[in-house]
C-alpha positions as CSV (number, residue, x, y, z in Angstrom):
1,M,7.8,27.1,-12.8
2,A,5.6,25.5,-15.5
3,G,5.4,27.2,-18.8
4,N,1.6,27.3,-18.7
5,E,1.3,28.7,-15.2
6,P,-2.2,30.2,-14.9
7,L,-2.5,33.8,-13.7
8,I,-5.3,32.8,-11.2
9,P,-4.7,29.2,-10.0
10,K,-7.4,26.9,-8.8
11,H,-8.8,28.0,-5.5
12,G,-11.9,27.9,-3.3
13,G,-11.9,24.1,-2.6
14,Y,-12.5,24.7,1.1
15,R,-15.4,22.2,1.4
16,K,-12.9,19.4,0.8
17,L,-10.5,20.6,3.5
18,K,-10.5,18.4,6.6
19,S,-9.9,21.6,8.7
20,F,-13.1,23.1,7.3
21,K,-15.2,19.9,8.0
22,V,-14.0,19.6,11.6
23,A,-14.5,23.4,12.2
24,Q,-18.0,23.1,10.8
25,L,-18.7,20.2,13.2
26,V,-17.4,22.3,16.1
27,F,-19.8,25.1,15.1
28,D,-22.8,22.7,15.0
29,V,-21.8,21.2,18.3
30,T,-21.3,24.6,19.9
31,V,-24.7,25.9,18.8
32,R,-26.3,22.8,20.3
33,F,-24.1,23.1,23.5
34,C,-25.0,26.7,24.0
35,D,-28.7,26.1,23.4
36,R,-28.6,23.5,26.2
37,Y,-26.1,24.7,28.8
38,I,-25.5,28.4,28.3
39,D,-28.0,31.2,29.2
40,K,-29.2,32.5,25.8
41,R,-29.4,36.0,27.2
42,S,-25.7,35.9,28.2
43,R,-22.9,37.5,26.3
44,T,-21.0,34.2,26.6
45,C,-23.6,32.4,24.5
46,D,-23.2,34.9,21.7
47,Q,-19.4,35.0,21.9
48,M,-19.1,31.2,21.7
49,V,-21.4,30.8,18.7
50,Q,-19.7,33.7,16.9
51,A,-16.2,32.4,17.6
52,A,-17.2,29.0,16.3
53,R,-18.8,30.6,13.2
54,S,-15.7,32.7,12.6
55,G,-13.6,29.6,12.5
56,V,-15.7,28.2,9.7
57,Q,-16.2,31.4,7.7
58,N,-12.6,32.5,7.7
59,I,-11.3,29.2,6.4
60,A,-13.8,29.4,3.6
61,E,-13.0,33.1,2.9
62,G,-9.3,32.5,3.0
63,S,-9.6,29.6,0.5
64,Q,-11.7,31.7,-1.9
65,A,-9.2,34.6,-1.7
66,S,-6.2,32.5,-2.3
67,G,-6.6,32.8,-6.1
68,T,-5.4,36.4,-6.1
69,S,-3.9,36.8,-2.7
70,K,-1.9,34.2,-0.8
71,K,-1.3,36.8,1.9
72,T,-5.0,37.2,2.5
73,E,-5.4,33.5,2.6
74,L,-2.7,33.2,5.2
75,K,-4.2,36.1,7.3
76,L,-7.7,34.7,7.3
77,T,-6.6,31.2,8.1
78,N,-4.8,32.6,11.1
79,V,-8.0,34.5,12.1
80,A,-9.9,31.2,12.0
81,R,-7.2,29.5,14.2
82,A,-7.4,32.4,16.7
83,S,-11.2,32.2,16.8
84,L,-11.1,28.5,17.6
85,E,-8.5,29.1,20.3
86,E,-10.8,31.7,21.9
87,L,-13.6,29.1,21.8
88,R,-11.4,26.6,23.4
89,L,-10.9,28.9,26.4
90,D,-14.6,29.4,26.7
91,Y,-15.2,25.6,27.0
92,E,-12.3,25.3,29.5
93,D,-13.8,28.2,31.6
94,F,-17.2,26.5,31.5
95,L,-15.7,23.4,33.1
96,R,-13.5,25.2,35.5
97,Q,-16.2,27.5,36.9
98,R,-18.5,24.5,37.5
99,G,-15.8,22.4,39.2
100,L,-15.9,19.8,36.3
101,P,-12.7,18.2,35.1
102,I,-10.9,19.0,31.9
103,W,-9.8,15.6,30.5
104,D,-6.1,14.9,30.6
105,R,-4.4,14.7,27.3
106,N,-4.0,10.9,27.8
107,D,-7.6,10.3,28.8
108,P,-8.7,7.3,26.7
109,R,-12.1,9.0,26.0
110,R,-10.3,11.5,23.8
111,Q,-9.0,8.9,21.5
112,S,-12.3,7.1,21.6
113,L,-14.1,10.1,20.2
114,I,-11.4,10.8,17.6
115,D,-11.6,7.1,16.5
116,R,-15.4,7.5,16.1
117,R,-14.8,10.0,13.3
118,C,-18.1,11.8,13.9
119,A,-19.4,13.8,10.9
120,T,-22.4,15.4,12.5
121,A,-23.5,16.9,15.9
122,D,-26.0,14.1,16.2
123,E,-23.2,11.5,16.0
124,V,-21.2,13.4,18.7
125,A,-24.4,13.6,20.9
126,A,-24.8,9.8,20.4
127,W,-21.2,9.2,21.6
128,V,-21.9,11.4,24.7
129,R,-25.0,9.4,25.6
130,E,-23.0,6.1,25.2
131,E,-20.3,7.4,27.5
132,H,-22.8,8.6,30.0
133,D,-24.7,5.3,30.0
134,R,-21.4,3.4,30.3
135,G,-20.5,5.4,33.3
136,R,-23.9,4.9,35.0
137,S,-23.7,1.2,34.6
138,G,-20.2,1.1,36.0
139,Q,-18.7,-0.4,32.9
140,S,-15.1,0.1,31.8
141,G,-14.5,2.5,28.9
142,P,-13.6,1.3,25.4
143,H,-9.9,1.3,26.3
144,G,-10.3,-0.3,29.8
145,Q,-10.5,2.9,31.9
146,K,-12.8,2.8,34.9
147,L,-15.6,5.3,34.6
148,S,-17.5,7.2,37.3
149,S,-20.5,5.5,38.8
150,P,-23.9,7.1,39.5
151,S,-22.9,7.4,43.2
152,T,-20.0,9.7,42.4
153,K,-21.5,11.9,39.7
154,S,-25.0,13.0,39.0
155,T,-26.6,13.0,35.5
156,Q,-26.9,16.7,35.8
157,S,-23.2,17.2,35.9
158,T,-22.1,14.3,33.8
159,F,-23.7,15.4,30.5
160,P,-22.2,18.9,30.6
161,E,-18.8,17.4,31.4
162,L,-18.9,15.0,28.5
163,A,-20.3,17.5,26.1
164,A,-17.8,20.2,26.9
165,N,-14.8,17.8,26.8
166,A,-16.0,16.3,23.6
167,A,-16.1,19.8,22.1
168,L,-12.5,20.4,23.4
169,V,-11.4,17.2,21.7
170,L,-12.8,18.3,18.4
171,L,-11.3,21.8,18.8
172,A,-7.9,20.2,19.5
173,V,-8.2,18.3,16.2
174,A,-9.3,21.4,14.3
175,C,-6.5,23.6,15.7
176,S,-3.9,21.0,14.9
177,L,-5.1,20.8,11.3
178,L,-5.1,24.6,11.0
179,D,-1.5,24.8,12.4
180,R,-0.4,22.4,9.7
181,Q,-2.4,24.4,7.1
182,L,-0.8,27.7,8.2
183,A,2.7,26.2,8.0
184,A,2.0,24.9,4.5
185,Q,0.6,28.2,3.3
186,A,3.5,30.2,4.8
187,K,6.0,27.9,3.0
188,A,4.1,28.2,-0.3
189,F,4.1,32.0,0.0
190,E,7.8,32.0,0.7
191,T,8.7,29.9,-2.3
192,E,6.1,30.9,-4.9
193,G,5.3,34.5,-3.8
194,G,1.9,36.1,-4.3
195,F,-0.2,37.5,-7.1
196,T,2.3,40.2,-8.1
197,E,5.2,37.7,-8.5
198,R,2.9,35.3,-10.5
199,L,1.8,38.2,-12.8
200,Y,5.4,39.0,-13.5
201,R,6.2,35.4,-14.3
202,V,3.2,35.0,-16.6
203,R,4.0,38.2,-18.5
204,S,7.6,37.2,-18.8
205,E,6.6,33.8,-20.2
206,I,4.3,35.4,-22.8
207,R,7.0,37.9,-23.9
208,S,9.6,35.2,-24.2
209,S,7.3,33.0,-26.3
210,R,6.8,35.8,-29.0
211,P,9.0,36.0,-32.1
212,P,11.9,38.5,-31.5
213,S,10.5,41.0,-34.1
214,T,7.3,41.4,-32.1
215,R,8.8,42.0,-28.7
216,S,8.6,45.5,-27.3
217,T,11.8,47.3,-26.5
218,R,10.0,49.5,-24.0
219,S,10.8,49.1,-20.3
220,T,8.4,46.9,-18.4
221,P,5.9,48.8,-16.2
222,S,5.9,48.1,-12.5
223,T,3.7,45.2,-11.5
224,K,3.6,46.1,-7.8
225,D,0.1,46.2,-6.3
């Protein structure tokens, strides 16, 4: 460990995390989706919005808590991941219950949306409109796939299908990022320990840097939380 290890390291930079940015985009998309396609009086509407919000808030809270508790950071990041998984099931249920397809993992439209690198809900909505218009005109997709024509799908069903599947694509990206983040946090906790271990190392470094005549001969008090 470095000789100048700070007792409380830098923390709270969650706004720069890609997982936070994608989760926040999922939240914004979900609010718009529920406003348009889910009955506002239903419990599902509230649950979807709250699950999306939980994903964002727990990433932020975990990052802020990491300065004094890596264990709390790990726990809250996992809560964020679980919340987004719950939201993913809600979107899948929405499609399944309406007889709308859930895009296959290899569907080119998934990669098309990922490549767009949307930063706002408006940009996602623009992509959905483009895909809808492309399908109505009978054009091929950006990767050569044949899209549905107006005779096979109505506008009423196409927009919800596109919007829900777009949300699922973004959720897959967010969940993948959080899985990697959790793995990194777990490894850091294993190798570096938490606040108690860091407190012990800092105290030990301070004592070892003092002249021998000033060092206390008393036993070191327990540093356990």
